[in-house]
C-alpha positions as CSV (number, residue, x, y, z in Angstrom):
1,M,91.4,110.1,115.4
2,G,90.1,111.0,111.9
3,R,92.5,111.1,108.9
4,I,93.4,114.5,107.6
5,S,92.9,114.9,103.9
6,L,94.8,117.4,102.0
7,V,93.6,116.3,98.5
8,P,92.9,118.9,96.0
9,L,89.2,119.1,95.1
10,S,89.9,118.3,91.4
11,L,91.7,115.2,92.5
12,V,88.9,114.1,94.8
13,A,86.5,114.6,92.0
14,S,88.5,112.6,89.5
15,I,89.0,109.7,91.9
16,A,85.4,109.6,93.0
17,A,84.2,109.7,89.4
18,V,86.1,106.7,88.2
19,G,87.5,104.9,91.4
20,A,91.1,104.1,92.1
21,A,90.8,100.5,90.7
22,S,89.7,101.8,87.3
23,L,92.3,104.5,87.0
24,S,94.8,103.8,84.2
25,S,98.5,103.7,84.8
26,N,99.0,107.0,83.1
27,Q,96.3,108.7,85.1
28,I,97.9,107.4,88.4
29,E,101.2,108.6,87.2
30,R,99.9,112.1,86.5
31,I,98.2,112.3,89.9
32,L,101.5,111.3,91.7
33,Q,103.6,113.7,89.6
34,N,101.4,116.7,89.3
35,N,99.8,116.9,92.7
36,G,102.7,118.9,94.1
37,G,101.9,118.0,97.8
38,Y,100.4,115.5,100.1
39,S,97.3,113.5,99.2
40,Q,95.4,111.2,101.5
41,L,94.4,108.0,99.7
42,D,91.5,105.9,100.9
43,D,92.4,102.8,98.8
44,L,95.7,101.8,97.2
45,T,94.2,99.4,94.7
46,G,95.8,100.5,91.4
47,Y,98.9,101.7,93.1
48,S,102.2,100.0,94.2
49,L,104.7,100.5,97.0
50,S,108.5,100.9,96.7
51,Y,110.9,100.5,99.5
52,S,113.1,103.7,100.1
53,N,115.4,103.5,103.1
54,C,116.1,102.4,106.6
55,V,116.3,104.9,109.4
56,R,117.3,104.7,113.1
57,V,115.3,106.9,115.4
58,K,116.5,107.6,118.9
59,I,114.1,106.6,121.7
60,P,113.7,109.5,124.2
61,Q,114.7,108.5,127.8
62,E,113.5,109.9,131.0
63,Q,116.3,111.3,133.2
64,D,117.7,108.8,135.8
65,D,120.2,109.3,138.6
66,D,122.5,106.7,137.1
67,A,122.1,107.9,133.5
68,V,124.7,109.7,131.4
69,E,123.3,112.2,129.0
70,G,119.9,110.6,129.3
71,N,121.1,107.0,128.4
72,V,120.0,104.6,131.1
73,N,121.2,101.3,129.6
74,F,124.5,100.1,130.8
75,Y,126.2,97.4,128.7
76,N,129.9,96.5,128.1
77,G,131.2,99.1,130.5
78,R,129.3,102.2,129.2
79,Y,125.8,103.7,128.8
80,H,124.0,103.3,125.5
81,A,121.1,105.1,123.8
82,Q,118.2,103.1,122.5
83,Y,117.1,103.3,118.8
84,Q,114.0,102.0,117.0
85,I,114.4,101.0,113.4
86,F,112.0,102.2,110.7
87,A,111.6,101.5,107.0
88,T,110.4,104.2,104.6
89,F,108.6,103.6,101.3
90,H,107.0,105.5,98.5
91,V,103.6,105.2,96.8
92,C,103.9,104.7,93.1
93,G,102.0,103.9,89.9
94,T,101.5,100.3,88.7
95,G,104.6,98.0,88.7
96,N,106.5,96.7,85.7
97,G,106.3,93.0,85.9
98,Y,109.2,92.3,83.6
99,D,111.8,93.8,85.8
100,Q,110.0,94.1,89.2
101,T,110.2,97.9,89.3
102,C,107.6,100.5,90.1
103,S,106.6,103.2,87.6
104,A,106.3,106.9,88.6
105,C,106.5,107.4,92.4
106,D,105.7,110.3,94.8
107,Y,109.2,110.9,96.2
108,D,108.1,113.9,98.3
109,V,106.4,111.9,101.0
110,E,108.4,109.3,102.9
111,Y,105.8,106.8,104.3
112,T,107.6,105.5,107.4
113,A,106.7,102.3,109.3
114,D,108.3,100.3,112.1
115,V,110.7,97.9,110.4
116,G,109.2,94.9,112.0
117,T,105.7,95.8,110.7
118,F,107.1,96.6,107.3
119,L,108.9,93.3,107.0
120,E,106.0,91.2,108.4
121,A,103.6,92.8,106.0
122,G,105.9,92.7,103.0
123,L,107.1,89.1,103.5
124,G,103.4,88.1,104.0
125,Y,102.6,89.8,100.7
126,Y,105.3,87.6,98.9
127,E,104.3,84.4,100.6
128,D,100.7,84.9,99.5
129,Y,101.7,86.2,96.1
130,C,104.1,83.3,95.3
131,G,101.7,80.8,96.7
132,A,99.0,82.0,94.2
133,C,101.7,82.0,91.5
134,Q,102.6,78.5,92.1
135,N,98.9,77.3,92.2
136,A,98.1,79.2,89.0
137,C,101.2,78.8,87.0
138,G,102.7,75.5,88.3
139,R,101.2,73.6,85.4
140,R,102.3,76.2,82.8
141,R,98.8,77.7,82.6
142,L,100.3,80.8,81.0
143,E,97.4,81.5,78.7
144,D,94.7,80.9,81.2
145,A,92.5,84.0,81.2
146,D,91.1,83.0,84.7
147,A,94.4,82.8,86.3
148,A,94.5,84.9,89.5
149,V,98.0,86.3,88.7
150,D,100.0,87.2,85.8
151,C,102.3,84.1,85.5
152,N,105.1,85.9,83.5
153,S,105.4,88.6,86.1
154,C,105.0,86.5,89.3
155,S,107.5,83.9,88.1
156,N,110.3,86.5,87.9
157,A,109.5,88.0,91.3
158,C,109.0,84.7,93.1
159,A,112.3,83.3,91.6
160,S,114.2,86.0,93.2
161,Y,112.3,85.7,96.4
162,S,112.9,82.0,96.8
163,A,116.5,81.9,95.5
164,G,117.8,81.0,98.9
165,G,115.5,78.1,99.4
166,N,112.5,77.6,101.6
167,D,114.0,75.7,104.5
168,G,113.3,78.7,106.9
169,N,116.9,79.1,107.8
170,D,117.3,82.6,106.5
171,E,116.9,86.3,107.5
172,S,113.1,85.9,107.7
173,M,113.5,84.3,111.1
174,Y,114.5,87.6,112.6
175,V,111.7,89.9,111.5
176,G,111.2,90.5,115.3
177,C,113.7,90.4,118.0
178,Q,115.0,86.8,118.8
179,E,117.6,85.2,120.9
180,G,120.9,84.9,119.0
181,F,123.8,83.5,120.9
182,A,125.4,83.6,124.3
183,E,129.1,84.7,125.0
184,D,130.9,84.9,128.3
185,G,127.7,84.6,130.0
186,V,126.0,87.4,128.1
187,Q,122.9,86.8,125.9
188,Y,122.8,88.6,122.6
189,Y,119.9,89.0,120.3
190,Y,119.2,89.1,116.5
191,G,116.9,91.6,114.9
192,P,116.4,93.9,111.9
193,Q,119.1,96.5,111.5
194,C,119.9,99.2,108.9
195,S,122.9,98.4,106.6
196,E,125.4,101.1,105.6
197,S,123.8,101.4,102.2
198,G,120.2,101.9,103.6
199,G,119.0,98.4,103.2
200,I,117.7,95.9,105.9
201,V,119.9,93.3,107.4
202,V,120.0,91.2,110.6
203,G,122.0,92.9,113.5
204,V,123.3,91.8,116.9
205,F,121.8,93.6,120.0
206,Y,122.4,93.7,123.7
207,D,118.7,93.9,124.7
208,D,115.7,91.7,124.1
209,E,113.9,94.6,122.3
210,C,116.8,95.0,119.7
211,T,117.3,98.7,120.4
212,I,120.9,98.7,121.5
213,K,123.2,97.3,118.8
214,T,126.7,95.7,119.4
215,K,129.8,95.6,117.2
216,H,129.5,91.9,116.8
217,D,129.5,90.5,113.3
218,P,125.9,89.7,112.1
219,P,124.9,86.2,110.8
220,Q,125.6,85.7,107.2
221,Y,122.6,85.3,105.0
222,G,121.9,85.6,101.3
223,Y,119.2,88.2,101.9
224,Y,117.1,87.0,99.0
225,K,113.8,87.6,100.8
226,F,114.7,90.9,102.2
227,G,116.2,91.9,98.9
228,A,113.1,91.0,97.0
229,L,111.1,93.3,99.4
230,T,113.5,96.3,99.3
231,E,114.4,96.1,95.6
232,G,111.1,94.9,94.1
233,C,107.7,96.5,93.6
234,L,104.6,95.6,95.7
235,D,101.8,95.6,93.4
236,C,98.7,96.5,95.4
237,S,96.4,95.3,92.7
238,A,97.9,91.7,92.5
239,S,95.1,90.4,94.7
240,E,92.6,91.3,97.4
241,D,95.2,90.2,100.0
242,A,97.8,92.5,98.3
243,A,95.4,95.4,98.4
244,E,94.7,94.7,102.1
245,T,98.4,94.6,102.8
246,C,99.1,97.8,101.0
247,N,96.3,99.6,102.8
248,G,97.5,98.3,106.2
249,M,101.1,99.4,105.7
250,Y,99.9,102.8,104.4
251,G,97.5,103.3,107.3
252,D,99.9,102.2,110.0
253,S,102.8,104.5,108.7
254,F,103.8,108.1,109.4
255,H,103.2,110.2,106.4
256,C,106.3,112.4,106.5
257,L,106.5,115.5,104.4
258,N,109.1,118.2,105.0
259,G,109.9,116.7,108.4
260,S,106.3,116.6,109.7
261,D,103.6,113.8,109.8
262,Q,100.7,114.8,107.6
263,Q,98.3,112.8,109.8
264,G,99.3,114.5,113.0
265,Q,100.3,111.2,114.6
266,D,104.0,111.8,115.1
267,N,104.9,111.5,118.8
268,D,107.8,112.6,121.1
269,M,110.3,110.5,119.0
270,K,110.0,113.0,116.2
271,V,110.1,110.3,113.6
272,C,109.5,112.5,110.6
273,S,112.0,115.1,111.7
274,T,114.6,112.3,112.1
275,V,113.8,110.9,108.7
276,K,114.1,114.2,107.0
277,T,117.5,114.8,108.6
278,A,118.8,111.2,107.8
279,L,117.7,111.3,104.2
280,M,118.4,114.9,103.3
281,H,121.8,113.8,101.8
282,V,120.3,110.7,100.0
283,D,119.7,112.5,96.7
284,Y,121.6,110.4,94.2
285,S,120.8,112.6,91.3
286,N,122.4,115.6,93.0
287,V,125.3,113.6,94.2
288,K,125.9,112.5,90.6
289,K,125.8,116.0,89.4
290,R,128.2,117.1,92.1
291,G,130.6,114.3,91.3
292,S,130.5,115.2,87.6
293,A,131.2,118.8,88.3
294,A,134.2,117.9,90.5
295,A,135.6,115.5,87.9
296,L,135.2,118.2,85.2
297,F,137.0,120.8,87.4
298,V,139.9,118.3,88.0
299,E,140.1,117.6,84.3
300,V,140.3,121.3,83.4
301,F,142.8,122.0,86.1
302,L,145.2,119.3,85.1
303,A,144.9,120.3,81.4
304,L,145.7,124.0,82.3
305,L,148.6,122.9,84.5
306,S,150.0,120.7,81.7
307,L,149.6,123.5,79.2
308,S,151.4,125.9,81.5
309,L,154.3,123.5,82.1
310,F,154.7,122.9,78.3
311,G,154.5,126.7,77.6
312,G,157.2,127.4,80.3
313,I,159.5,124.7,78.8
314,L,159.0,126.1,75.3
315,L,159.7,129.7,76.5
316,L,163.0,128.6,78.3
317,T,164.1,126.7,75.2
318,Y,163.5,129.7,72.9
319,T,165.2,132.0,75.3
320,Y,168.3,129.8,75.4
321,Y,168.4,129.6,71.6
322,I,168.2,133.4,71.2
323,R,171.0,134.1,73.7
324,H,173.4,131.6,72.2
325,R,172.6,131.9,68.5
326,G,175.1,134.8,67.9
327,D,177.9,133.0,69.8
328,K,177.8,130.0,67.5
329,S,178.3,132.1,64.4
330,Q,181.6,133.6,65.5
331,P,185.0,131.9,65.6
332,M,186.3,130.9,69.0
333,L,189.0,133.8,68.8
334,S,188.6,136.9,66.6
335,S,191.4,138.9,65.0
336,E,190.9,141.6,67.6
337,D,191.6,139.2,70.3
338,I,194.9,138.2,68.7
339,H,196.1,141.7,67.5
340,E,195.2,143.8,70.5
341,E,196.6,147.4,70.3
342,E,199.3,148.0,72.8
343,D,198.4,150.2,75.6
344,E,200.0,153.7,75.2
345,D,200.6,153.9,78.9
346,E,202.7,150.8,79.1
347,P,206.6,151.4,78.6
348,Q,208.2,149.9,75.5
349,S,210.9,147.4,76.0
350,E,214.3,148.1,74.4
351,P,215.4,145.9,71.6
352,V,218.0,143.4,72.6
353,K,221.2,143.6,70.7
354,A,222.9,140.3,69.9
355,E,226.5,139.7,70.2
356,S,226.8,139.7,66.5
357,G,225.2,143.2,66.2
358,T,222.0,142.1,64.9
359,M,219.0,143.6,66.7
360,V,216.5,141.2,68.1
């Protein structure tokens, strides 16, 4: 099936005129930023790839008499759905060798590949890249103009990639589904799985295709190799092998834009639709803005509440002062209280005459 190209004519003309390999970094960034849609690229030389996220896509099941809600796999006392793991990535401008990050990327299109394919191609890229780095830079040939790689850049990337050693006892053993361990007569399998943060880790599965995960704890690895692949930048111009790797990953992936595959290859699994749904909330800039707005609201609310409480206390204090100010300026008993006029209605008592004749 031929590839569908939605490249604007102006973009086609500019690329055809100079070729992707001769485009400057600024030109590539302008193409990625200003295109405003999907563009089919014939050659990724001059570009780079940046990992985006890990997505689980449900595998459709045919109805079965023993199935429950379409799930035909019975493990651990219940039926389970099957999921295939995919890795998404972006096409970017050239990489920044000093910190292993990519420059401007096209974040509108989520290129989506089977996670095993992505890992195999990505780890193969690093093995070739670091092998060339060792051969070219092992004798400190930093100023060798004929060196196949940039020694300053590759040494940083390869140091991160090889931080866990090269004894083979690491996560790279489980790029595909492999036997893990047996427990109570049940065989369990290890294979790539999505982490809670969207990275790629090794998970534990019931089946030999690693489509039905368990709740068992996964093996503990440093994830230096997976980390280099998911956090670094794959420079498609590093070598001919690198360009071939990038072109292969690009060609074998779904080109997901707004929930649909721009190459028309999406199948009944509806991969691009699932990717759109899974990643619609993964917008860190918007999350940050929402968090800032919420924090501001809380701060303003607490400030107003504190101000209201202070104002209420001040008002009560002033009211109490006004009501009792006059009382404090008067004596405890006034002359009126002592010399009250006698009530005219009350009868007057007769004076008592003492025995000596004196009136009392």
